[in-house]
N, C-alpha and C positions, 0 to 999 in steps of 0.2 A: 146433811143436805143431800137429798136424793135427786140427782139430775136426770138419770136415764132409767126408764121403766124397762126397756128391752132394746135389743140392737135394731129393731125395726124403726125406732125413733130416729136413727141416724139417717134415714132416707128423707126426712123432713128437714130441709136445710135451714128453714127459719128457726126451728127448734134447735138444730145443731149449732147454729151461730149463737143462740142464747146460752148454750152451755158455757162458752168462753166468757161471755159478758157476766153471767150470773156467778160464775166461779170467781172472777176478778172482783166483783162487787162484794161477795161474801167474805173472801179471804184477804182482800185488799191488793192482791197480786196473783200472778200465775208463775210458779217456779218450774213445773214439770208437766208435760203432756205425754201420756202414754197412749199411742194409737194401737189398740189391741183388738178392736172389734173385727169380726170377719163373718162372712156367711158364704156358703157354697153348697151347691147341689152335686151329688155324685152322679155324673152323666158325661158321656163323651160329646165331642163336638158334633158328631152325627145327629145327636138327639136333643141337644140343649135348645131351649126356647129363647127367643129374644128377651122375654120377660125375666127369665132366670139370669141370663147374661147381664142385663142392665141392673138388676137388683144386686148382683154380686159386685159389679163395678161401683155402684152407688154406696154400698155399705163398706166395702173392703178397700176402695181406692179414693173415690171422690170425697167421702166424709173425712177420712184422715188428712187428705190434702187441705181441705178448707178448715178443719179444726186446727191444723198447724198454722195456717195463715192467720186465723182469728186469735189464737193463743199467742203467736209470736208478736202480734201487735202490742200486747200487754207486756211481754218479755222485753221488747225493744226499749220501752220506756225506762226500764231498770238496767238495760244493757247486760242482761244475764238470763239464763234459762236453759232448759234441756227439753228437746223433743225426741222421744224414743218411738220409732216405728217398729212394730213387730211384724216381720215378714215371715219367710219360711224357706227351708232348704229346697222346697219345691219350686222356688223361683229359678233354680238352676238345674233341678232334677224333676222333670215332668213325669206324671204318672199316667197320662192319657185318659183320666176319668174326672177331671175337674178343670176344663180349659179356662173358664173365666177366672177362677180362683188363682190359677197359676199365672195367668196374664196380669192379674192385679198385683200379685206378690213381686213379679219381675218389675212392674212399673213402680211399685213402692220402693224397691231398691234404687231405681234410677231417680225417683223423686227425692229420696233421702239425700243423694249426692247433690242434686240441684239446690235443695233447701239449705244444705250445709254451706254451699258457696254463697248463697244469698244472705243467710242470717249469721254465719260464723263471724264475719267482721263486726257484727253488732253484739258479740258476746254470747250468742246462743249456739249451743252445741246441738247438732242434729245427727242422730245416730240410728242405726238399724241393727236389730237382732234377728238372725235367721235360724230359729230352732228347728230341730228335726221332729221326730215323733214325740209328742207330749201327751200324756195320759189325761185327756180332758173329755168332757161330754161330746164335743164336736168330733173327736177322734174315735168315737164309739158307734158311729152310725153307718158304717160301710155295709152295703147290701149288693148282692148279685143282681143280675138283670131280672131274675124271677122273684126278687123281694126277700131272699134269705140273707140273714146276717153272715157276713164274711169277715167281720172285724177280728175275731179270734185267729182266723187263718192268716190274715194280713199282719197281725201283730206278731205271731210266731215266726213268720218268714222274715219280717223286717228286723226282729231282734237279733237274728243271726248276722245281720250286716251292721249292727251297731256295736261300737267298741265295748261299751259297758254291758252289752247283751240284755238291755232293758230300755223301755221308753223312759223319757224324762218325766219328772214330776212337776206339777204346777208350782210347788213351793221353791223348787230349784230355779224356775224361771223368775219367780218373784224376787228372789235374792239377786239374781243377775240384773234385773231391771232396777232394783234399789241401788245396787252398786253403780250402774250406768248413770243414774240420776244424781248420785252423790258427787262431791268435789274430789273424791278419790280417783 
């Protein structure tokens, strides 16, 4: 069952609400929601447009908030479920080049706390994972102000500050998410 064509669909809240409904109808329940969609533009606050700011908030904060609300409604019926929000270490360590993204991730951390208080007594765990640098398509698009790729430079300089001296791998995140979703 393919629900999402691309992350842009998350800006359409009628469609986004249907994701929870269609999932529950198809599987008979919702056990886990993983809010992992994000969008951001590499730009400083000096140069960000209101359109970019609002798009980032819509995809990276508002959609996860309401997907949690709509999914939790089905989880509450069974008094169990897990909502996993994927945030970022950037929620606490700003870079100066993605203000809307960083604001969203900080807000997602706070939202996770609020949702855990609301839904925890109903048997729903709400947790947040704050990964650092993960080797994904989104982490490969850093450019300088003149349009030159600086991903390699950023990667090399950041690896010196990472204990394992490398970026994380998507499969490592997947294992972490699977463990968080499990009863373990």
